[in-house]
C-alpha positions as CSV (number, residue, x, y, z in Angstrom):
1,M,0.0,0.0,0.0
2,G,2.9,2.4,0.7
3,D,3.9,2.3,-2.9
4,N,0.6,3.8,-4.0
5,K,0.9,7.1,-2.1
6,P,-0.3,10.0,-4.3
7,T,2.0,12.8,-5.3
8,Y,1.0,16.2,-6.5
9,P,2.4,18.9,-8.9
10,P,5.1,20.9,-7.1
11,S,4.9,24.6,-6.3
12,L,7.7,26.9,-7.2
13,Q,10.0,28.0,-4.4
14,V,9.5,31.5,-3.2
15,P,10.9,33.5,-0.2
16,N,9.8,32.5,3.4
17,V,7.4,35.3,4.5
18,Q,7.9,34.7,8.2
19,E,11.6,35.1,7.9
20,M,11.2,38.2,5.6
21,V,9.1,39.9,8.2
22,L,11.6,39.1,11.0
23,K,14.4,40.7,9.0
24,D,12.4,43.8,7.9
25,P,8.8,44.2,9.2
26,L,8.3,47.3,7.1
27,K,9.2,45.9,3.7
28,V,6.5,44.5,1.4
29,P,8.0,43.3,-1.9
30,E,6.2,44.2,-5.1
31,R,5.2,40.6,-5.8
32,Y,2.9,40.7,-2.8
33,L,1.1,44.0,-3.5
34,R,-2.5,43.8,-4.8
35,N,-4.5,46.5,-6.6
36,E,-7.5,48.2,-5.3
37,K,-9.9,46.1,-7.3
38,E,-8.5,42.9,-5.8
39,M,-8.7,44.1,-2.2
40,H,-11.9,46.1,-1.9
41,A,-14.8,44.4,-3.8
42,R,-18.1,46.2,-3.4
43,P,-20.5,46.2,-1.7
44,D,-19.3,46.1,1.9
45,L,-21.0,43.1,3.4
46,S,-19.2,42.9,6.7
47,Y,-22.5,43.4,8.5
48,L,-23.6,39.9,7.3
49,S,-21.0,38.2,9.4
50,S,-23.5,37.3,12.1
51,Q,-25.8,35.7,9.5
52,V,-23.3,32.9,8.5
53,P,-25.4,29.7,9.3
54,V,-24.7,27.7,12.5
55,I,-25.5,24.0,12.4
56,D,-25.8,21.7,15.5
57,V,-24.0,18.5,14.7
58,S,-25.7,16.7,17.7
59,L,-29.1,17.4,16.1
60,L,-27.9,16.2,12.7
61,S,-26.6,12.9,14.2
62,N,-30.1,12.3,15.6
63,G,-31.7,12.9,12.2
64,D,-33.4,16.1,13.2
65,K,-35.4,17.2,10.1
66,E,-35.3,20.9,10.9
67,E,-31.5,20.8,11.3
68,L,-31.2,18.9,8.0
69,L,-33.3,21.7,6.3
70,K,-30.9,24.3,7.8
71,L,-28.0,22.3,6.4
72,D,-29.6,22.2,3.0
73,L,-30.2,26.0,3.1
74,A,-26.6,26.7,4.3
75,C,-25.1,24.6,1.4
76,R,-27.4,26.2,-1.2
77,E,-27.2,29.9,-0.2
78,W,-23.9,30.2,1.6
79,G,-21.6,27.2,0.9
80,F,-20.2,27.9,4.4
81,F,-21.4,27.3,7.9
82,Q,-20.2,26.9,11.4
83,V,-20.8,23.7,13.4
84,V,-21.4,23.5,17.2
85,N,-21.9,20.6,19.5
86,H,-19.5,18.6,17.4
87,G,-17.9,16.7,20.3
88,V,-14.3,17.8,19.7
89,E,-13.0,18.8,23.1
90,G,-11.5,22.2,23.6
91,K,-8.2,20.6,24.8
92,V,-7.9,18.8,21.5
93,L,-8.4,22.0,19.6
94,Q,-5.9,23.7,21.8
95,G,-3.4,20.9,21.4
96,L,-3.5,21.4,17.6
97,K,-2.9,25.1,18.0
98,D,-0.1,24.7,20.4
99,A,1.7,22.1,18.3
100,S,1.4,24.2,15.2
101,A,2.6,27.4,16.9
102,E,5.6,25.4,18.2
103,F,6.5,24.3,14.7
104,F,6.4,27.7,13.2
105,E,8.5,29.1,16.1
106,L,11.3,26.7,15.2
107,P,14.4,28.2,13.4
108,L,14.1,28.3,9.6
109,E,16.8,25.7,9.1
110,E,14.8,23.3,11.3
111,K,11.6,23.9,9.3
112,N,13.4,23.6,6.0
113,K,14.3,20.0,6.9
114,I,10.8,19.1,5.7
115,S,10.6,21.5,2.8
116,M,8.3,20.5,0.0
117,P,10.1,18.1,-2.3
118,P,10.4,18.9,-6.1
119,N,7.6,16.4,-7.0
120,D,5.0,17.3,-4.3
121,I,3.3,20.0,-2.3
122,Q,3.4,18.1,0.9
123,G,5.7,19.6,3.5
124,Y,6.7,23.1,4.5
125,G,6.7,25.9,2.0
126,H,4.2,27.5,-0.4
127,A,1.4,26.0,-2.5
128,Y,-0.1,26.9,-5.9
129,V,2.9,29.0,-7.0
130,V,3.0,28.1,-10.7
131,S,4.7,31.0,-12.4
132,E,7.5,33.5,-11.7
133,D,5.3,36.5,-12.2
134,Q,2.1,35.7,-10.2
135,K,1.2,37.6,-7.1
136,L,2.3,35.9,-3.9
137,D,0.3,35.2,-0.7
138,W,1.5,36.7,2.6
139,S,1.7,33.3,4.3
140,D,3.8,30.1,4.8
141,T,2.2,26.7,5.0
142,L,2.6,23.1,6.2
143,I,0.7,20.5,4.2
144,M,0.4,16.8,5.3
145,L,-1.6,13.8,4.1
146,V,-3.1,12.3,7.2
147,Y,-5.5,9.5,6.3
148,P,-5.3,6.8,5.2
149,S,-2.2,6.4,7.3
150,W,-0.2,4.7,4.6
151,F,-0.5,7.9,2.5
152,R,1.7,9.8,5.0
153,N,5.0,10.9,3.7
154,L,7.1,10.6,6.8
155,N,10.1,12.1,5.1
156,I,8.3,15.5,5.3
157,W,6.5,14.9,8.6
158,P,7.8,17.2,11.3
159,A,10.1,15.5,13.9
160,K,9.7,18.5,16.0
161,P,7.8,19.5,18.1
162,Q,7.2,16.2,19.9
163,R,3.4,16.5,19.4
164,F,4.0,15.8,15.7
165,K,6.7,13.1,16.2
166,Y,4.6,10.4,17.7
167,V,2.7,10.0,14.4
168,Y,5.6,8.1,13.0
169,C,4.4,5.0,14.8
170,F,1.1,4.9,13.1
171,D,2.2,4.0,9.6
172,S,3.0,0.3,9.7
173,H,4.5,0.2,6.2
174,N,7.1,2.9,7.0
175,F,7.4,1.6,10.6
176,M,8.9,-1.7,9.2
177,Q,11.2,0.3,6.9
178,N,12.5,2.7,9.6
179,S,16.2,2.8,10.2
180,L,15.6,1.7,13.7
181,T,15.8,-2.1,14.3
182,F,12.5,-3.9,14.6
183,I,13.0,-4.6,18.3
184,S,13.7,-0.9,19.2
185,G,10.7,0.0,17.0
186,V,8.5,-2.3,19.0
187,V,9.7,-0.8,22.3
188,R,8.9,2.7,21.0
189,L,5.5,1.6,19.9
190,I,4.7,0.1,23.3
191,K,5.9,3.3,25.1
192,M,3.8,5.4,22.7
193,L,0.6,3.4,23.4
194,H,1.0,4.1,27.1
195,Q,1.2,7.8,26.6
196,H,-1.5,10.3,26.0
197,R,-2.5,10.5,22.4
198,D,-0.5,12.9,20.2
199,S,-2.4,16.2,19.8
200,M,-2.2,16.2,16.0
201,E,-3.3,12.6,15.8
202,A,-6.2,13.3,18.2
203,Y,-7.4,16.3,16.3
204,S,-7.2,14.5,12.9
205,T,-9.1,11.5,14.3
206,E,-11.8,13.7,15.8
207,L,-12.2,15.7,12.6
208,K,-12.6,12.5,10.6
209,R,-15.5,11.5,12.9
210,V,-17.2,14.9,12.4
211,A,-16.6,14.8,8.6
212,M,-18.2,11.4,8.4
213,E,-21.3,12.7,10.3
214,L,-21.5,15.7,8.0
215,L,-21.1,13.6,4.9
216,G,-23.9,11.3,6.2
217,S,-26.2,14.3,6.6
218,L,-25.2,15.6,3.1
219,S,-26.2,12.2,1.7
220,L,-29.6,12.5,3.3
221,I,-30.3,16.0,1.9
222,M,-29.1,14.8,-1.5
223,G,-31.8,12.1,-1.5
224,M,-29.6,9.1,-0.7
225,E,-28.9,6.7,2.1
226,K,-26.8,8.1,4.9
227,G,-23.7,6.1,4.0
228,S,-23.8,6.8,0.3
229,L,-21.4,9.7,0.0
230,I,-18.8,8.0,2.1
231,G,-19.1,4.8,0.0
232,L,-18.7,6.8,-3.1
233,H,-15.3,8.0,-1.9
234,K,-14.1,4.3,-1.6
235,E,-11.6,5.6,1.0
236,L,-12.0,9.0,2.8
237,V,-8.7,10.8,2.1
238,Q,-7.8,13.5,4.6
239,A,-5.2,16.2,4.2
240,M,-4.3,19.0,6.6
241,R,-2.9,22.4,5.7
242,V,-1.7,24.7,8.5
243,N,-1.3,28.4,7.3
244,Y,0.9,30.9,9.1
245,Y,0.1,34.6,8.4
246,P,2.7,37.0,9.8
247,P,1.7,40.6,10.5
248,C,1.9,43.0,7.7
249,Q,2.3,46.8,8.0
250,T,0.0,47.3,5.0
251,P,-2.7,44.7,5.4
252,E,-4.9,46.6,3.0
253,K,-2.5,45.8,0.2
254,V,-1.8,42.1,0.6
255,L,-3.7,38.8,0.9
256,G,-2.9,35.9,3.2
257,I,-4.4,33.5,0.7
258,S,-5.8,34.4,-2.8
259,P,-9.5,33.9,-3.6
260,H,-10.3,30.3,-4.5
261,S,-12.7,27.4,-3.9
262,D,-11.6,24.1,-2.5
263,T,-11.2,21.0,-4.6
264,S,-12.5,18.9,-1.7
265,T,-15.8,17.3,-0.9
266,I,-15.9,19.3,2.3
267,T,-13.3,21.3,4.2
268,I,-13.3,21.8,8.0
269,L,-11.4,24.8,9.3
270,T,-10.3,25.8,12.7
271,Q,-9.2,29.4,13.0
272,D,-7.8,31.6,15.8
273,G,-10.6,33.1,17.8
274,D,-9.1,36.5,18.4
275,V,-8.0,37.4,14.9
276,T,-10.6,37.3,12.1
277,G,-9.0,36.6,8.7
278,L,-11.3,34.3,6.7
279,Q,-13.6,36.1,4.2
280,I,-16.2,34.4,2.0
281,R,-17.7,35.5,-1.3
282,H,-21.4,36.3,-0.9
283,Q,-23.8,38.5,-2.9
284,G,-20.9,40.0,-4.8
285,G,-18.9,41.1,-1.8
286,W,-16.7,39.7,1.0
287,V,-18.2,38.6,4.3
288,P,-15.7,38.1,7.3
289,V,-16.4,34.9,9.2
290,K,-16.0,35.6,13.0
291,A,-15.3,32.3,14.7
292,I,-17.7,31.2,17.4
293,P,-15.6,29.9,20.4
294,N,-14.8,26.2,19.8
295,A,-16.9,26.0,16.7
296,L,-15.6,24.5,13.5
297,I,-16.1,26.2,10.1
298,V,-17.2,24.0,7.2
299,N,-17.4,24.7,3.5
300,V,-18.7,22.9,0.5
301,G,-16.0,21.9,-1.9
302,D,-15.9,21.4,-5.7
303,V,-16.7,17.7,-5.5
304,T,-20.0,18.4,-3.7
305,E,-20.9,21.0,-6.3
306,I,-20.2,18.6,-9.1
307,L,-22.1,15.7,-7.5
308,S,-25.1,17.9,-6.7
309,N,-25.0,19.3,-10.3
310,G,-24.6,22.8,-9.0
311,K,-27.3,22.7,-6.3
312,Y,-24.7,23.2,-3.7
313,K,-21.9,25.7,-4.6
314,S,-18.3,25.6,-3.6
315,V,-17.8,29.2,-2.6
316,E,-14.7,31.4,-3.2
317,H,-12.9,32.5,0.0
318,R,-9.8,34.3,0.9
319,A,-7.7,35.2,3.9
320,V,-6.7,38.7,4.9
321,T,-3.8,39.7,7.1
322,N,-3.4,41.7,10.3
323,E,-1.2,44.7,11.0
324,S,0.0,43.7,14.4
325,K,-0.9,40.1,15.1
326,T,0.2,36.7,13.7
327,R,-2.6,34.4,12.8
328,L,-2.7,30.7,12.1
329,S,-5.5,28.7,10.5
330,Y,-5.9,24.9,10.2
331,A,-7.8,23.5,7.2
332,T,-8.6,19.8,6.8
333,F,-9.7,18.6,3.4
334,F,-11.8,15.5,2.8
335,V,-11.6,14.0,-0.7
336,P,-12.2,10.8,-2.6
337,L,-9.5,8.4,-3.8
338,D,-7.8,9.5,-7.1
339,E,-9.5,6.7,-9.0
340,V,-13.0,7.7,-8.1
341,E,-15.0,9.1,-11.0
342,I,-17.0,12.2,-10.0
343,G,-19.9,13.7,-11.9
344,P,-23.6,14.7,-11.3
345,L,-25.5,12.0,-9.4
346,S,-27.8,10.3,-11.8
347,H,-30.9,10.5,-9.6
348,L,-30.5,14.3,-9.4
349,I,-30.6,14.4,-13.2
350,D,-33.1,11.8,-14.0
351,T,-35.8,12.8,-11.5
352,K,-35.6,16.6,-12.2
353,G,-35.1,16.5,-15.9
354,S,-32.0,18.6,-15.5
355,L,-29.1,18.8,-17.9
356,P,-25.7,17.7,-16.4
357,L,-23.6,20.8,-15.8
358,Y,-20.5,18.8,-15.3
359,K,-18.9,15.8,-17.1
360,K,-17.6,12.7,-15.4
361,I,-13.9,13.0,-14.5
362,K,-11.5,11.0,-12.3
363,Y,-10.9,13.0,-9.1
364,G,-7.1,12.5,-9.4
365,D,-7.1,14.1,-12.9
366,Y,-9.3,17.0,-11.6
367,V,-7.2,17.8,-8.6
368,R,-3.8,17.6,-10.3
369,T,-4.9,19.8,-13.2
370,S,-6.2,22.4,-10.8
371,M,-3.0,22.3,-8.9
372,K,-1.1,23.4,-12.0
373,M,-3.2,26.6,-12.1
374,K,-2.8,29.5,-9.8
375,H,-5.5,30.4,-7.3
376,D,-7.9,32.4,-9.4
377,G,-11.4,32.2,-7.9
378,K,-13.3,29.2,-9.3
379,A,-11.6,29.2,-12.7
380,H,-10.3,25.6,-12.2
381,I,-13.8,24.1,-12.0
382,Q,-14.1,24.7,-15.7
383,I,-12.0,21.5,-16.0
384,A,-15.2,19.6,-15.1
385,K,-17.7,21.6,-17.0
386,A,-19.9,19.8,-19.5
387,Q,-19.5,20.8,-23.1
388,D,-22.2,23.0,-24.5
C-alpha cells in the first residue's frame, strides 16, 4: 500500500514570508502587493458576518429534520457554515494550535528539513505558485496527508515538536522500513501506546469523525442513504494544511491567501478566535467569518458542487492579514481516492429532468490539473464543466 501514495504537482520555491518579516517588518516586496480592485470588492457586506449559518451536529446525528433543512439551506445559499456541539473537546483544539505554533516558532533551518520536495506539495513551503510573475500570498504553509495512514510521507512529517513526532508510529509500512531495528521500534510503539494521544493525531481522528457525520447528513439532503457519499469515496482521504500569516504593516495591500474554492468534498477549518482573517464571497462582496468559540467552520468543496449538479456551490474564499498580530488557520480537506469518478449524481438528473452541468472525471485528474493553475477564484472548476 505504501507504494501507492499519491503525489501532487510541485509549487515553485519563493521566499519565506515569516523570515522576511523578521528581517524587515516594514518591507513588502512588489510581488505581494495587490491592486484596489482585488482588495476592496463592493458592496461592503461585513454586517452579514453574524448571519453565516450555524449548524448543530448533535441534532444532525439524531436525524433532526429541521436541522437537515438548515444544512440544505446553508449549502445552497452560503456554501459555508459553522458547526457547534460537534464533540471535539477544547483541549484537542488547543493541542492542535499549540503544536502548530511550536512548529512555526522553530528556526528556519529546522523547518526547512521538511521543505516541499520537487515532486510534491506536501511539506513546508508555499502551495499553488505556478509562475515566476504571479502575485504571492502573505503566508507560509505546512501540508500533510493524514489518512489513510499509509499515505503519510514521513520524510516530510515534522520530527519537532514532539506532538508531531509520535505520528511516526502509526504507519505500519514505514514503521517496518524505519532505520531503527525492529526490536527498538516495538519498544517505541509500546511506550507510545501508554502515553496520552498525540495532539495532531487526536485532532485529525476527531475531525474525521465529524466529517463522516456531516457527509452522512449531506447524503440525506441529496436524497440518498446516509452512507452513500462515504461509500462513493471508496476511502476517505484526509489532508491538513496549516497556514501561518505573519503581521503586515500594509494589510490593505496584501492577501494571506488568494480567492479560491476548494477541490475537496468538504473542508473543515479551525481558526484563531481573536483574529478574524477568513472572508467568503457572498452576494458580490466579501463577508468576514468571525469564529464562534470552539466552533468548526465547514465549507462545500468542488466535489460536492459537481455531485449535486450545482445545487450546492463551492464558494470562493480568501484570507486577509493583520497589521500587528500573527494568525494561524488549520484547514482539513476530505476528498475521494484518485481513482473515483465524480460527476452529477444520476438521480438528481433523472428525477428533475436537468441537464448535467458537469462531465464525469476522475478525481485525481481533476485535482492535479487544478494544482497546475494559480489560485484564481473558481476558474479551475471549468475542468469539469460539461461541453455546451
